C-alpha positions in Angstrom: 23.4 -48.0 61.4 27.0 -47.0 61.1 29.0 -49.2 58.7 31.7 -50.0 61.2 29.2 -51.5 63.7 27.9 -54.2 61.3 28.9 -57.7 62.1 28.3 -60.8 60.1 27.6 -64.2 61.5 30.3 -66.7 60.4 27.9 -69.6 59.9 25.5 -67.6 57.8 28.3 -66.1 55.7 29.7 -69.6 55.0 26.3 -71.0 54.1 25.6 -68.1 51.8 28.9 -68.5 50.0 28.4 -72.2 49.6 25.1 -71.6 47.9 26.3 -68.8 45.8 29.5 -70.6 44.7 27.6 -73.7 43.8 25.1 -71.8 41.7 27.9 -70.1 39.9 29.7 -73.4 39.2 26.5 -74.9 37.9 25.8 -71.8 35.7 29.3 -71.8 34.2 29.0 -75.6 33.4 25.6 -75.0 31.8 26.9 -72.1 29.7 29.9 -74.1 28.6 27.8 -77.0 27.6 25.6 -75.0 25.2 26.1 -75.5 21.4 27.0 -71.8 21.1 29.4 -71.9 24.1 32.4 -70.7 22.1 30.5 -67.7 20.9 29.2 -67.0 24.4 32.8 -67.0 25.7 33.7 -64.4 23.2 30.8 -62.0 23.9 31.6 -58.6 25.3 30.6 -57.7 28.9 29.8 -54.4 30.6 33.3 -54.5 32.2 35.4 -52.5 29.7 37.1 -54.7 27.1 36.6 -58.0 29.0 34.8 -60.8 27.3 32.8 -63.5 29.0 35.9 -65.7 29.0 37.9 -63.0 30.9 35.0 -62.5 33.3 34.9 -66.2 34.2 38.6 -66.2 34.6 38.4 -63.3 37.0 35.7 -65.1 38.9 37.9 -68.1 39.1 40.7 -66.0 40.6 38.4 -64.5 43.2 36.8 -67.9 44.1 40.2 -69.5 44.4 41.8 -66.7 46.4 41.0 -68.0 49.9 42.0 -71.7 49.2 45.2 -70.5 47.5 46.3 -68.2 50.3 44.7 -69.6 53.5 48.0 -70.8 54.9 50.1 -67.8 53.9 52.2 -66.5 56.8 51.1 -63.2 58.3 53.3 -60.2 57.6 51.8 -57.8 60.1 49.7 -55.7 57.6 47.4 -53.1 59.3 43.8 -54.1 60.1 41.3 -53.6 57.3 37.6 -53.5 57.9 34.9 -54.1 55.3 33.9 -50.4 54.7 37.6 -49.6 54.0 37.9 -52.6 51.7 35.0 -51.3 49.7 36.6 -47.8 49.6 40.0 -49.1 48.5 39.5 -52.3 46.4 39.2 -50.2 43.2 42.9 -49.3 43.5 43.6 -53.0 42.6 41.9 -52.7 39.3 45.0 -52.8 37.1 46.3 -55.9 39.0 43.0 -57.7 38.7 42.8 -56.9 35.0 46.2 -58.4 34.4 45.3 -61.5 36.4 42.1 -62.0 34.5 43.8 -61.6 31.1 46.6 -63.9 32.1 44.2 -66.6 33.3 42.0 -66.2 30.2 45.0 -66.8 28.0 46.2 -69.7 30.1 44.1 -71.9 32.3 40.9 -70.6 30.9 42.1 -70.3 27.3 41.0 -73.6 25.9 37.7 -74.9 24.6 34.4 -74.4 26.6 34.7 -77.7 28.4 38.1 -76.9 29.7 36.8 -73.5 30.9 34.1 -75.2 32.8 36.6 -77.6 34.3 38.9 -74.8 35.4 36.2 -72.9 37.1 34.8 -76.1 38.6 38.2 -76.8 40.2 38.3 -73.3 41.7 34.8 -73.5 43.0 35.3 -77.0 44.5 38.5 -75.8 46.2 36.5 -73.0 48.0 33.7 -75.3 48.8 36.1 -77.7 50.5 37.5 -74.8 52.6 34.0 -73.8 53.6 33.2 -77.3 54.6 36.0 -77.1 57.1 35.5 -73.5 58.1 32.9 -74.4 60.8 35.7 -75.8 62.9 38.2 -73.0 62.1 38.5 -69.8 64.0 36.3 -67.3 62.1 38.3 -64.4 63.7 41.7 -65.6 62.4 43.6 -63.0 60.4 43.8 -63.2 56.6 46.1 -60.8 54.8 45.6 -59.3 51.3 47.4 -56.4 49.6 45.1 -53.9 51.3 45.6 -55.1 54.8 44.6 -57.8 57.4 41.0 -59.0 57.7 39.3 -61.7 59.7 38.5 -64.8 57.8 34.7 -64.0 58.1 35.2 -60.6 56.6 37.3 -62.1 53.8 34.5 -64.5 53.0 32.1 -61.5 52.9 34.3 -60.0 50.2 33.9 -63.2 48.3 30.2 -62.8 48.5 30.6 -59.3 46.9 32.7 -60.8 44.1 30.4 -63.7 43.4 27.1 -61.7 43.6 28.3 -58.7 41.6 30.1 -60.7 38.9 27.3 -63.3 38.6 25.1 -60.3 37.7 27.7 -59.2 35.2 27.7 -62.7 33.7 23.9 -62.8 33.5 23.9 -59.5 31.7 26.5 -60.6 29.2 24.8 -63.8 28.2 21.3 -62.4 28.1 19.9 -64.2 31.2 17.0 -62.5 32.8 18.4 -63.0 36.3 21.0 -65.0 38.2 19.6 -67.2 41.0 21.5 -65.5 43.8 21.5 -67.0 47.3 19.2 -64.9 49.4 21.6 -64.5 52.3 24.4 -63.6 49.8 22.3 -60.9 48.2 21.3 -59.6 51.7 24.9 -59.4 52.9 26.2 -57.6 49.8 23.2 -55.2 49.9 23.9 -54.3 53.5 27.7 -53.9 53.0 27.3 -51.5 50.1 24.6 -49.5 52.0 26.9 -49.3 55.0 29.7 -48.2 52.6 27.6 -45.3 51.4 27.0 -44.3 55.1 30.7 -44.6 55.7 31.7 -42.5 52.6 29.0 -39.9 52.9 28.3 -39.7 56.7 25.3 -37.9 58.0 21.6 -38.2 58.6 20.0 -36.1 55.9 18.9 -39.0 53.6 17.4 -42.3 54.4 18.3 -45.1 52.0 15.8 -48.0 52.0 16.5 -51.3 50.3 13.8 -53.6 51.4 13.9 -56.2 52.8 17.6 -56.0 53.7 18.8 -52.6 54.6 18.0 -49.1 55.9 20.8 -46.5 56.5 21.0 -42.8 56.9 23.7 -40.9 55.1 24.7 -37.5 53.6 25.6 -34.4 55.7 22.7 -32.2 56.7 19.8 -32.1 59.2 19.3 -35.5 60.8 15.8 -37.0 60.8 14.6 -38.3 64.1 10.8 -38.8 64.0 8.0 -39.2 61.5 8.4 -39.5 57.7 12.0 -38.6 56.7 12.1 -35.5 54.3 14.6 -37.2 52.0 14.1 -40.8 51.1 15.6 -43.0 48.5 14.1 -46.5 48.0 15.2 -49.2 45.5 15.5 -53.0 45.3 18.6 -54.9 46.2 19.9 -55.6 42.7 19.4 -52.1 41.5 21.2 -50.8 44.6 24.1 -53.2 44.0 24.3 -52.0 40.3 24.2 -48.4 41.4 26.8 -48.9 44.2 29.2 -50.6 41.8 28.7 -48.4 38.8 26.9 -51.0 36.7 24.0 -48.6 36.1 23.6 -44.9 36.7 21.1 -42.8 38.7 19.1 -41.5 35.7 18.7 -44.9 34.2 17.4 -46.4 37.4 14.9 -43.5 37.8 13.8 -43.8 34.2 13.2 -47.6 34.6 11.2 -46.9 37.8 13.6 -49.1 39.7 14.3 -46.2 42.1 12.3 -43.6 43.9 13.8 -40.4 45.4 11.9 -37.7 47.3 13.2 -34.6 48.9 15.6 -31.9 47.8 18.7 -33.8 49.2 17.7 -37.2 47.9 19.9 -37.2 44.8 22.8 -39.5 45.6 24.6 -39.5 42.3 27.4 -37.4 43.7 28.1 -40.3 46.1 28.0 -43.1 43.6 29.5 -45.6 43.0 30.8 -46.6 46.4 32.8 -49.5 45.0 35.1 -48.8 42.1 
């Protein structure tokens, strides 16, 4: 399915974000209540030089973004759909890095209990907005630096942030897996699969991510019937990690987390899709 034809149901997006945000808030509280919490906050992450403290600060910025800017006046920025957001959000990396470091030195710079309180305030602010969102117009415009999005699409980007960075947090603190909301994991998997199809259009390769997504991508002969000659199949979390550069193709193949058949099935030239 072409990326631009995908639509997301507002009620499902809101419910998924409530569940994902609540799980994140509870996880941060539990981490910050541990006897070794101060050491945990100083641990490195797979995100460059960020520590766990800076990662949580970044998550706080992302969770708080909608409540903090919901009533901002519109400036007439051009429309921005979700595939273009995926393509362009990496250009904001320097700004996001600065924000995370500033918050980590300020609001999130105290003892573990104060870090948990700061993130809890951000999470509760978003949950309050989501509690009222059912009566709001899900198609209302919401402006960010990259353009103008519908409120529903903006909430989908918050699903991306909370799913991807919850996985970063689990990796940093040595947790086997984060308890992602099922619908949140589904939405992020589908969006990043659609982004591949948008950035590498074609029908030569079929990407399967059961149970959430199947897309065709990469220029070349289009498959129409029978077994596709070029198939890539993986699980949702492995796909999200590949699509965001958290793991690489060879590592996923070596771990048997990915299968690829056919001479055109190597997608490493098209990854990551989100910087």
